[in-house]
N, C-alpha and C positions, 0 to 999 in steps of 0.2 A: 709256428706261433705257440707260445706257452701262456696259459692263463690259469689263475687259481680259482678254485670252486669249493663248495662244501657239499658233501654227500648226505642226503637224507633219504633213506630207503633206496629206491631205484631211481631217484632224481638227483641230479647234480646241479646246484645253483651256482652260476658263474658270478664272480665277484667284480668283474670288469665288463664294460660294454663290448660287444663283438659286432661292429657295424659292417665289417668287410665280408661277412658270410651271410648270404640271404636266408630268410626263413624258409624252412623246408629242405635245405641243402643237407645232403648226407655228409657226415664228418667222421673221421677216425680219431678215437680217443685212446691214449696210452696213459693208464693210471699209475701213479706212484704217490705214496703218502708224503706229505710235507715233512720236513725235519723238525718243524715246530710241533706244538701240542695238537696233533690231529685228532686225538681221541676225545678232546674236551674243547668245546667252543666257548670263548670268553663271553660273548654277548649273543643272544638269540637273534635269528634273522626275522625280519618283518614278515608277517603273513605265513610263517612256518606252521605246518600242521602239527597238532599236539599228539 
């Protein structure tokens, strides 16, 4: 499964729901930057820490 997310410090916020994996389950993450503008977010996330 591939899913997009936004990295903020040590947290990655997923941009799509992941209902097939239960809370508390261990997952393996393979990180690669998107080919789009990953250094600049067009609109801020809701409830993002300042």
